[in-house]
C-alpha positions in Angstrom: -37.0 69.8 50.7 -38.9 67.0 52.5 -38.3 66.5 56.2 -38.8 62.9 57.3 -40.6 62.8 60.7 -39.0 60.7 63.3 -41.3 59.1 65.9 -40.9 59.3 69.6 -40.2 55.6 69.7 -37.5 56.0 67.1 -35.9 58.9 69.0 -35.9 57.0 72.2 -34.5 53.9 70.5 -31.7 56.0 69.0 -30.9 57.5 72.4 -30.9 54.1 74.2 -28.8 52.5 71.5 -26.3 55.3 71.8 -26.2 54.9 75.5 -25.7 51.1 75.2 -22.9 51.5 72.7 -21.2 54.2 74.6 -21.0 52.1 77.8 -21.0 48.7 76.1 -23.8 47.7 78.2 -27.2 46.6 76.8 -29.0 45.7 79.9 -30.8 48.8 81.3 -30.5 47.5 84.9 -26.8 47.1 84.5 -26.6 50.7 83.2 -28.2 51.9 86.4 -26.0 49.6 88.5 -23.0 51.2 86.8 -24.4 54.7 87.8 -24.5 53.5 91.5 -21.1 51.9 91.4 -19.6 55.1 89.8 -21.6 57.3 92.2 -23.1 59.2 89.3 -26.3 60.0 91.1 -27.7 62.7 88.8 -27.0 60.5 85.7 -28.6 57.5 87.3 -31.8 59.3 88.3 -32.2 61.0 84.9 -31.4 57.8 83.0 -33.9 55.9 85.1 -36.8 58.0 83.6 -35.3 58.0 80.1 -35.2 54.2 80.3 -38.8 54.1 81.8 -39.8 56.2 78.8 -38.2 54.1 76.2 -39.3 50.8 77.6 -42.8 52.1 78.5 -43.5 53.5 75.0 -42.3 50.2 73.4 -44.5 48.2 75.7 -47.5 50.4 75.1 -46.9 50.3 71.4 -46.8 46.5 71.5 -49.8 46.4 73.8 -51.9 48.7 71.5 -50.4 47.5 68.2 -53.7 46.7 66.5 -55.6 49.6 68.0 -53.4 52.6 68.0 -51.0 53.8 65.2 -47.5 54.7 66.2 -48.1 58.3 65.2 -50.7 58.6 68.0 -48.0 57.9 70.5 -46.5 61.3 69.5 -49.4 62.9 71.6 -48.0 61.4 74.8 -46.2 64.4 76.3 -45.1 63.4 79.7 -43.5 60.5 81.6 -46.5 60.7 84.0 -48.8 59.9 81.1 -46.7 56.9 80.1 -46.8 55.6 83.7 -50.5 56.1 84.0 -51.1 54.3 80.6 -48.9 51.4 81.8 -51.0 51.2 84.9 -54.5 51.4 83.4 -53.4 48.9 80.7 -52.4 46.5 83.6 -48.8 46.3 82.4 -47.6 47.4 85.8 -49.2 47.0 89.3 -50.0 49.6 91.8 -46.7 49.4 93.8 -44.7 49.7 90.6 -46.9 52.6 89.5 -46.2 54.4 92.8 -42.4 53.8 92.6 -42.3 55.0 89.0 -44.2 58.2 90.0 -41.8 58.7 92.9 -38.7 58.3 90.7 -40.2 60.7 88.1 -41.1 63.4 90.7 -37.5 63.1 92.2 -36.1 63.5 88.7 -38.2 66.5 88.0 -37.1 68.1 91.2 -33.5 67.7 90.1 -33.9 68.8 86.5 -36.0 71.8 87.4 -33.6 73.0 90.1 -34.6 76.0 92.1 -31.5 77.8 93.6 -33.5 78.7 96.7 -34.1 75.0 97.5 -31.6 73.4 99.9 -29.2 70.8 98.6 -31.2 68.5 96.5 -29.1 65.5 95.6 -28.1 63.6 98.7 -26.2 60.4 97.6 -28.2 58.1 100.0 -31.5 59.3 98.7 -30.4 59.3 95.1 -29.1 55.7 95.5 -32.5 54.6 96.9 -34.3 56.3 94.0 -32.1 54.5 91.5 -32.7 51.2 93.3 -36.5 51.8 93.1 -36.1 52.5 89.4 -34.2 49.2 89.0 -37.1 47.4 90.8 -39.6 49.0 88.4 -37.5 48.0 85.4 -37.4 44.4 86.7 -41.2 44.5 86.9 -41.4 45.8 83.4 -39.0 43.2 82.1 -41.2 40.5 83.5 -44.0 41.7 81.3 -41.8 42.1 78.2 -43.3 40.1 75.3 -40.1 38.0 74.9 -38.6 37.6 78.4 -34.9 38.0 78.3 -34.9 39.9 75.0 -35.1 43.4 76.4 -31.4 44.1 76.1 -31.5 43.2 72.4 -34.5 45.5 71.9 -32.4 48.4 73.1 -29.8 48.0 70.4 -32.1 46.7 67.6 -31.6 48.5 64.3 
C-alpha cells in the first residue's frame, strides 16, 4: 500500500476551500468580517492565523518558486516562522510583521488555555485582534502576484 504524501500547501488549500464553500464566502477578509458580525470571537482569532498560514505559504512558495522545492516548505513548523520569512523576504513590512506576531501570540494564548489564567477572551480585545488580522491580510493581498485574484486562489482546484 502506497501512501501519497500531501504537502502543507495542499492541506491548507483544502482547509481554506472547505471554509469558503461552507460559508459561501471566498474573500478571506469577508470571512473575518462575518466572524465579527456574528460575534464569533474565538473562531475569528483562530481563522485569522489559519488564513495567514495559507496565504503566507502560498506567497512564500511563489516568491521562492525557482529556488526552493515545495517539499522544503514542509520544514516550516510554526506560524512565527512563516511570519519571519514573509518579513525577511520583504513581502510584508515591519508594522504588518508586528501585527501578525501580535495576532499569533493572542491566538496561542487562547488555544493553549491555562485554567488558572483569568478570563482570556474579552469581546472588545478579540474584535481588535481580528481587525488587526484583517489589516495584515489587506497588506498581504496588495503583494499578491495577481491583485484581486486572492479569492479565486482559495477555491482553486
